[in-house]
N, C-alpha and C positions, 0 to 999 in steps of 0.2 A: 554533498559528496559527488565527486566526479565519476561518471561511468566512462571508461576509456575502452575503445575498441580499434580494430585495425581493419581497414578496407584493402584487401589483396587485389593488385591490379592483374596478377598473371599466376601461372603455376609453376612449380619447379623450384621453390626455395628450400634449401637444406635447413635443418633445425626443426622441422616438423615431424610428427610421426607419421604423417602422410602428406601428400602434396596438397597445399592449400587450395581451396576453390576460389576462382575469381569472383570478386564481388561479395565474398563472404566476410563477416565480421568476426575478429577473434580477439579475445582479451589480451591486453598488452602483456600481462605477466606471463603468458604462455609463448611469447614470441621472441625471435633473436633479433630484437631491436631496442633502441634506448633513447631516452631524451626526446621522444616524439619527433624525431628527425626522418627525413626520407632516407631509406637504406636500399641497398641493392644486394640481393642474394642470388648469386650464380647468373648475374645479368638481368634478374628480374626486379623491377622496381616496386617497392612496397610503399604506399601511400598511407601514412597514418592519419586518422581523423579522430580528433578528440571531441566528445560531446559532453557538455556540462549542464547538469540538471540544476535547476534553481528551486528553492523551497520557498513558498508564500504562506505566511501564517497571519490570521487576523479575524476579528469579528465581521460579520456581514456589513455592519454600518461603517466599517473602517475601509472597506474595499470599494474600489471604483465600480460603479454601476456595470460597466462593461465586463468587468472581471466576474461579478456576481452572475451575469448573464451567461458568461463563458462556462462558469462551473456548472450551472443548471443544465446548459446544453451537453457538456461532457457527461454529467450523470444521465442525461437521457440516451445518449449514445451507447453508454456501457451497460446501464441497468435495464433499460427498456429494449433498445434495438438489439443489443448483443446477447443479454441474458434473458430477455423476454418476460421481465416482471411487469405485471399489469398495474402500473402506477399512473396516477393522474398527470396528464400532460397539458401545458398550456404554452401555445406557440412554439412547440418544439423544446420545452424546457420542463425539467422534472424538479419540482419542490414538494415538501408536505408541511404539516403543521409544525414541525420541529425546526424549521428554517425560518428564523426571524432575525431582527437586527442584532440581537446579542449572541447568536450562534457562532461558535468558534469553528474556523475551518483551517485545514492544513492542506496545501496542495504542492504537488511538484510539477514543474514545467520544463519544456524542451528548450533548446537554445533560441527557437523562434518564437517562444511565448505560448505555444500550444500546451494545454493542460494534459499530463500524462499520469496523474494520481491525485486522489482526493480522499480526505477523511473529515468526519465531523465529530466534534466533541461538545459534550452537553454536561452541565453540572446536574448531579442528581437531586439537588435542592429545588430544581424546578421539573416540570413535566419533561419526561424523555421516552424514548421509544419502549424500553422494557417495561417502565412503570405503567404506561399507558396502554399498551397493546399486548405485551408478552409477560405480564405479571405471573401468569399460571406457570412459567418456567421455574419459578421458585416457590414450589408448594409448601404450605405451612409457614410461610414467612412473607414479611412485607418487603417489597423492592427497596434496595437501599436508598436512603435519602441523608446524605452527608456531605459536608464540604470537602471531605478528603477522598470522596468517590465520584468519578467522572464516567460517562459513558462514551464509548467509542462506537460509531455507526457509519454507514455510507462510506466504507473503506473499500477502495479499489485502487490497484496500480496496474494500469494497462494503457498502452498507447493507442491512438486512434488512427494514425498514419501507419499502414503496414511496412513502409519503407523507412520507419524511424530507427535509429541506431542506439537508442536508449536500452540498456540491459534491464530486462524485466526483474531480475533478482535483486540488483542494486536499487532499483527503483522501489521495490517493495520494502526492502529493509531500510531504506532511507525514510520512506514515508512512515513507516511503523516507529522508527526511532525518533522522528521529529514530533510524531503524535504523543509518545510517551514522555518526551522531554518537556514539551510545552505544557502538558497536563500536569506534570510534576512541579513545573515552575509556578502554576496556579494553585498549588497545594495538595494535588491529588497523590494519594498513596496507593490508590487501586484504580483500575478500570474494570468496568462491567461491560459485557457485549453480548449479543445474541449471535450464536454460531452454529454451522453445520457440524455434525459430530466429528467429521474429518479434520476439522481445524484443530482439535485438541492435540492430535498427533503431530501435526505440522508445527504448532507452537512449541511442543515439546522438543521437537527435532531442532528447532532454532535455538533452543536452550532457554527460552522464556519461561518465567514462572507463571504458568497458567493451570487452573484447575476449575472443576465444576461447581457452580452455585446451586444446582439442582440436577435431577435426573433428566436424560434425553426424553423428549416428547416428539410425537410425529406432528408435522405440518406439511400438508400435501402429500403425505406419504413418505416424507423424509425426515430424518431424526435431527432435531436441533436441541440446543441446550443453552443455558445461561452460563457464561464463562467469565471467571475472574482473571484478571492479568495483574499481578503484583508488581508494583513499582518498587522493586527492592535491588539489592546488589547483584542477584542472579540475573534479573531482566536487564539492568543497565549494562552489566558485562556482556551479556549475550547479544545486545544490539550495538555494542561498541560505544556507548554513551559515557563520556569522560567528564570529569569536572569542567572542563572548557567547552563541553557540548559538541566536540568533534567525534565523528563517527568513522569507523573502520569499514572497509569494503568486506562483503560476505566472501567466505571461502568457497572454493568450487564446489564442495560436497553439499554445503547448505544451498547454494544457488540452485541446485536441481530440484529442491523440495519446498522453495519459500512459499509462505502463504501470500496469496494474491487476492483473497476476498475475505473479509471479515464483516460484518454479517448481513443477512438479509434485512433491508429496512421496512419491510411491509408486513402487515398481518397476514397470517395464514399462508405464508409463502416462504418455503425454506430457503436458506441462503445458498448460493451457487458459487463455487470456486472458479475464478476466472483462469483459464488455461494459461500457462506461461508464454505460449506461442501467440497469444492474441495481440 
């Protein structure tokens, strides 16, 4: 999915509800321009800069060693440096026992190749985060172990470079859609995840079919819960996943409230929502 933005070179262009700010990015759909060409409004030149995110999907053993290292470094920057999670670190890289050669990753990257989003998918037929660490979030029941249930963890959609022009909402929706799609292609009918309580409302606002697998419990004083994400028509339609796997861009209302972090990957630590402006 392309994230399109406009860099305004000066102020005073008609067609805006207010004068655009120099150097500010605006969604193309809101601007009096077309076809990605240079336009002039009242003598002011508008320079359109299109940024295209790439999606990378593969198992660890299928990825280049340099990309695996870049992913671990990105996770360190987001989960440890930015969010302050007390995770093990080796040479500036963050990995845990669930990162192995068969672990499936989904990443989004900026035009220069820098990672700007990541997600981890694990089949529940093997050890995974909830089954090994957060099993108590499903009281009275065993954590799911089925070929049609996969776990989503280590999900974050955030750029590292503050000057990045990648749209956070489009990045998040694209990453979640790609994660759902690739899990479905591998036979998943449901995803299970450990989430902060606020994520439930955000998923519902997006239109995703999500519901609790158990009651919320406190971790470090914050409520978390096991969350089901059903891979059904409701979720596929909400994420714009079509039979040809193309996705639609998020509408402006949804973009203000998109999920940007699903769940905490560590024991005893509540998940933290990454702010949209990160």
